[in-house]
N, C-alpha and C positions, 0 to 999 in steps of 0.2 A: 101607774099610767099604762093604758093599753098600747101595745106596739102597733105601728102601721101595718096595714094588711099585707104589704109586700116585704116585710122585714125578714131577715135571714133566720133559718131554723137549723138546728142540729138534730139529726135522726139517730137515736140510740137503740141498738139492737140488744136485747137482754135474752140470751140463749140459755135457758134453764133446763132442769131435768125433765119436767113434764110439759113445758111449752116454750115457745119463742115469742117474745113480745117486742114491739117497736114503739117508741115514743118520739114524736116530733116536738122539740122544745124551742120556744122563741127566746128572744133576748131578755124578756122580763122573767124568764124561768117558767113560763106557763106551758102546759102541755096542749098543743093545738092539733095534734093528730095521734092516732093510736091504732094499733093492730095486734092481733094475737092469733097464734096457730098452735094447736096441740101437737105434742110429739110423743110417740109411743115408746114404751119399754117392753122388752120380753125377758122372760126368766126361764131359759131352757133347762136349767138344773137348779137345785137348791143352792142359794148363795150366788148364782150367776145373774148379772144384770147387763143387758145388751141394748144398744140402740142402733139405728141405721144412719150412717154418715150422710148418705144422700138425702134422707128425710130431714135431717137437721139443717143441711144447707138449703133445701127447698123451703123449709119453714121460715128461715131467715129472709129469703127473697120475698116470700109472700107477705110476711109481717111488715116489711118495709113498704111494699106496694100499698098495703092497706093504710099505713100510717101517713103516707104522703099524698094520698088521693086528693086532688084539687089544689095542692100546694107544692107540686113537684119543682116548680121553678124557683122556689124559695130555699131549697136545700143547699146549705153551705158546707156540709160535711157530715160524715158518719162517725159513730162511736160504737164500740163493742163491749158488752159485759157478758161474760161467758161462764158456764160451769167449768170447773178447773181441772181436776185430776183425771177426768175421763180421757181415754186414750184412743187415738185413731192411727191407722196404718194405711198408706195408700201408695200407688205406683206413681213415681215422679214423672214418668213420660206421659201416661194416659190420664193421670189425675183421678183414676178410679180407686175406690176403697178396696183393700185386700182382705177385709174381714169386718166383723162387727165393731162398733164402738164399745169398748169395755167401760161401763159406767163407774163413777167414783165409788158407788156402794158395792161394786163387784168384789166378791171374796174368793174367787177361784184360785188365787195365788197364796192362800194361807200357808200351805206346806212349804212353798219356796221361801216365804218370809221366815218361817220357823227354822228352816235349815240355815239361813244366814244368822239369825239370832243365836242359834245353838253353837256356832263356830267358836273356837277358843282363841282366835287370833284378834279379837276385838273389832271384827268387821262391823257389827251393828253400831258400836259406839263411834266408829269412824264416819258412818253414814250420818249420824246425828251431829257430830262435830263439824262436818263439812257442809251438809245441806240444811241443818236445823230441824230435820224430820226424823222420826223413828222409822225402823223397817216395818212397814205395814202394807197390806194389800190395797189400802185406800189410795196410796200415792202411785204415780204413773210408771215408775221404773219397772216394777214387777209386771205390770200390764203390758208395757212395751215388749219385755222379754217374752212373755207368753205369746203375743201376737207374732213376733218374729219366729218363734219356735214352730208356728203353724205353717208359715210361708217361706221361711229362709233359715232353717235350723242350723246350717253351717255358716250363716252370716255372709256368704259370698256376695249376694246381690246388694245387701245393705252396706257392705264395706265399699262397694263401687258407687254408692250414692243413688242406686236405682229405686230404692224403697225409702219412703218418707215416714217418719214418726212425728206425732205432735199431739198437743192437747186441742180442745175444740176451737180455741182462738186461732191456732195455726192453720187448722183445717178450713175455717171460714175465710181467713185472709187469702189462703191459696185459691179457694173457689171464687172469691170476689175480685181478686187482683192478679192472680198468677204468681204472687210472691211466695217465697218460702222463708218464714220467720216466726218467732214466738216472742210474746211479751214477757218481760222479766218476772213479773209477779206470778204468772201462770207457770213459767219455767221453774220457779222456786218451789212448785208443788209436785215436781217430778221425782225428787230425791236424787237428782243427777246434777243439780246446779251447785257450784261452790259459792256460798253467800259472800265470801270475801272478795271474789273476783268478778262475780256475776257472769261467769262463763261455765261451760260444762267441765266437770271434774274428770280428768283422765282416770283417776283412781276409782271413782264411782262407776264410770262407764265400763271399766274392766270387771268390777265386781258383779254388775248386773248383765254383762255381756251385751252391751248396746254400742254398736259402732258410731263414732262421732259423725261419720258421713251421712247417717240416716237422720240426724237431728238438725233442726233449723238454727240459724244464727239467733242469738238472744238480743233483743232490742229494747229500748226504753218504752215506757207506757205511752208517752206522747210522741213517739216516732211516727211521722206521717208516711202512709203507704203510697204506692203508685196509684194511678187513677183506677177507680172501680169500673170493671167492664161487664159484670154480670147483672147490672140493674139498669136497663136502657131507659127507664122512665126518669132517671136522675139527670141533672145537668151534666154536660160533658166535662170531664176532668174532676168530678167529685172524688174526694179521697177520704180514707179513714184517718181521723186525727188523734184518736185515743183508743186504747184497749186496756181493759182491766178485768181481772177475775171478779166474779159476781160479788163475793163477800168484800173484796177490796173496794169495789165500786160503791157499795153501800156505805162503807166507812168514809170514803171521800164525799159521798152525797150528804152525810150527816154533818159535814163541815169539820171533821176531826183533822187537825193538822199538827197537834202537839201530844206528847206523851201524857197519859192519864185518861184520855177519852176511850171509852169501851162501848162497843155496840154488839148487839145480838141479832143476827139474821135468822129468822125462823122460816123453815121450809120443810122439805122432805126430811132432811137432817137439819142441824143448826150449827152456825159458826159464831163463836165468841172471839172477837178480835179487838186489840188495842195497840196503839202506836208505842214503840220503844224509844228511849232517848238515843240509843245507839245499838248497833248490831251486837247481840249477845245470845248465848244459849239460854233457853227458857226451861228451867227444871220443873219438876213437879207435874209431869204429865202434859206440859204444853209444848208447842213447837214454835220455832222462829221462821218467819217468812218475809219475803219482800212485799210490802204493802203496795208500793208503786215507785216508779223512777221517772223523774221529769227534768233532766236526765239523771240527777243524783238520786240514789235509792233512799227511801224511807222504809224502816224495818218495823215489823209488828210481831207480837205474840198472838197465838191463836190456839183455841181448843175446839176440836171438831166432834160433834155429837152425831152418831150415825143414824139415829131414828128418833124423830120428834113428830112432825106431821105424818110420817109414814105409819107411826103407831096408831094414830087416830083412824087413818084409812083402813088399816088391817082390822081393828076392832069393830069399826062401822060395818065392814063386810061380814064379819062373824055374826054381829047382832042384827044384820039386815036393815041397816039404817044408813045415814050419811054422816060424814064428819061434823057438819054443822049441827045436826040433830043430836049427835053424840055429845058435843060440848054443851048444848042446852040441857041434855039429860044430866050431865055431870053437875051442872050448876044447881040442880034441884036437891042435891044431897044436903044433909044436915051440916051446916058450917060449924056448929058448936059441938059436934061429936068429938069424942076423946081422940086427940091426935096421936096418942100412943097405941091405938088399936085401930084395925081396919085393913083394907085391901091395898096391896102394892103390886104394881106391874113394872118389872124391869125389862125394857124392850131390847134385850141383847139378841136380836134376831140374827145378826151376823157378828156376834161378839160385841164388845164395848169399845168405844173410842175414848176420847179424852174425858177425865184425866187418867183412866185406868189402862187403856190400850191392851185389852185382854181378848185375844182372838178366840179363846176357849170358853169365855163366858156364855151362859145359856139364858135365853129368855125364860122368865118365871112369873107366875102370879102367886102371891102368898097372902096369908091372913084371911082367906075366904072360908065360908062354911055353908051349910044348907040354907041359911037365911040371907046370904049375899044376893043383892039385887043387880039388875042391869045398870042402874044409876051408880051404884058403888063401883062396879067394874069401869064404867065410863069415867068416873072421877079419878080412879087410879091411873088410867091411861093419860088423862089430861095433866094430872099432877106430876107424872113422870117427866114432863117437859120442863117446868120451872125447877124441879129438883135436880135434874141433870145439869141445867144451866148454872145453878148455884154451886154445884160441885166444881165446875170449871172456873167460875168466878173466884171461889176460895183458893183454887190452885194458882190463879193469876195473881191474887193478892199475896200469896206466900212467895211466889217467884219474883215479884216486882217490889215488894215492900210497900205497896200502896193499898189504901182502902178505896174501893170504887163505890161511892155513895149513890151515883146516878148511872143508870144503864140506858143506852139508846137502843131502841128496838125497831125492827122493820121486817118485811116479809109478809106473806099472805096470812098466816095464823095470828100475826101481831094485831090484825084488825079486830080481833075478838076482845072486847073490853074486859070480860070476866077472866080470860087467860092473862091479860096484862096485869090486872089487879092481883091475881094469884101469884104471879112472878114477883110483884112488889112485896106481897105478904110473906111468902116463903123464903125469899132472899133477904128481906128486911132492908131493901134498898129502894130509892126513888126510881121510877121507870118513866122515861120520856119517849113518846111516840110521835113522830112528825105527822102532820096533817096531809101529807102528800103520799100517794101510792107510787110504786115502781121506783124505789130509791136506788136500786142497783143501776137501772137504766139512767136515772137522773145524774148519779155520780159520774158515770162514764160520759154523759153529755156535757157535764160541767167541765171536765178535763179537756174534752175535745173542743168545747167552745172557747176555752182560753187559747188553745193552739190555733184556732181558726180566726181569732181576733174579735169574737163576739163579746167576750168579757175579759176583764183583767182578773188576776187571782183574788184581789181584794173585792171586786164586784161579785164574784161567785160567793164569797163568804157573806156578803151583805144580802144575798137573796133570801126571801122569806123562808124561815125554818120553824114557824110556829108549830107547836105540838100540844098533845094532851099529856097531862101529868097524872101519874098514879103513885100515891104515897101509901106506905104500909098501914093497914088498919088492924092487922092481926098482932097480938102481943108477941114480943120476942120469945117468951116462954113457950107459947103454943107452936110457934114456928120451929123452935129448937127441938121440941118433942116430935114434930112431924118429920124433921130431917133425921133424927135418930132412928125412927122406924124405917125410913127409906134406906139408911145405911146398913141396917140389919138385913134388909132384903138384898142389897148389893152384895153383901158377904155371901148370901146363899147362891147368888147368880154367878159369882166370879169363880175362876179356877183356884185351886189350892194355893198356887204360887202367888197369885195376885192377892188372894184373901189374906195370906200371912203378911204380905208387904203392906197391906192397906189397913190393918187393924193394930192399934187404933188409927183411924183415918187421918193421915198426915195433912190432908188438904182442907180439913174442915176446922 
């Protein structure tokens, strides 16, 4: 049944790597307002990925303005879904950024990560034991340290609380409300949070040289903020009712509430995440993270792939086409070709993430000759996405002892039917894609709507989640042969240490 014209709406801001979107969601779960603003990245050196903190905040303000045009008086609250590990440093007094945002893909701290890993005192293992994360440039701690080294190398100002450090959610909350706080799921992506206490670990702060006074207090995902002051078009007293990391928000939006549900969020990179029965270390190349807290924490395993959609963008630029045309070109290749022969592209542009976590891996193209066509290169790039996802899923199955027969997918590239079918074929699993877009924003809106009294938890689960099903049509033998060829290419791309540890591949 349609909602009355004046019914309350939740506005969810989804701040991502390349854009900021905002959705206005009514009590029936329908999207009644929408806005999107592009956000730029810069790459001043190889492996460096930067954004402008002011531009990110401005894009959020503008996306909300677009989404609520004509329905401003119906807004009952806000929600945030944000990119996670990206690091921001700002002046606590002026509120002005003190450097660029270091993006989650940024790899400038590889040497610092390797120095910790090489220590003989077990420092790297302690990081994993306490935070659930490996020592890797992806996570915020090393980025925070780099930023402080530029503006406060002696840590005097940050020890006095004059300098603020945070992930994008903390930055946006500060700009919108003036509060200094960070949501627990985002905090768990910094490698500084003790998963057992949900507070900053003094041991990890000392290891990474991060003063506690520079970090915001950790709060639950549904902890309500002070009133928003930066958006005058909203009703007076409007507050943010929920904050989630984007991947966590997508999992919530899928309706996952119990262990065994696994989703794949496809984007610039990809996140494979599933709920755990309890807090535990996730071996086999996976990490443990806080999915959300309301206020009690729910824990999840996750595998992060560094390059999926970014691979298609890169090759499209090389071939002077678009990612959509590249995917269409890939689909033209011979489906019945010998899966044991052909081109592989391992997109280790900045090393490899889960389940290998190899900073020294190098991007390669293998199996090509003078007869190789543009379509075959395109197919290799597209196939690298489901093949990487399958590696993480196999690692998750090994770690949890569960078989994941159904995968929930979301994100921009998931809209491509051919890619969804390819994932079903190569992983030999059923793939379910919801018929709604913007699942990260919707997940954050659902949690906020519960807090704002628009829905109960049961009513959120009862909202329409119809989707499209993709079942495998490729034979298991062909899928296995294709994966074997991929793993031979992975061995060529990986460093010698990872190669020796991964052969035979323990995750497959």
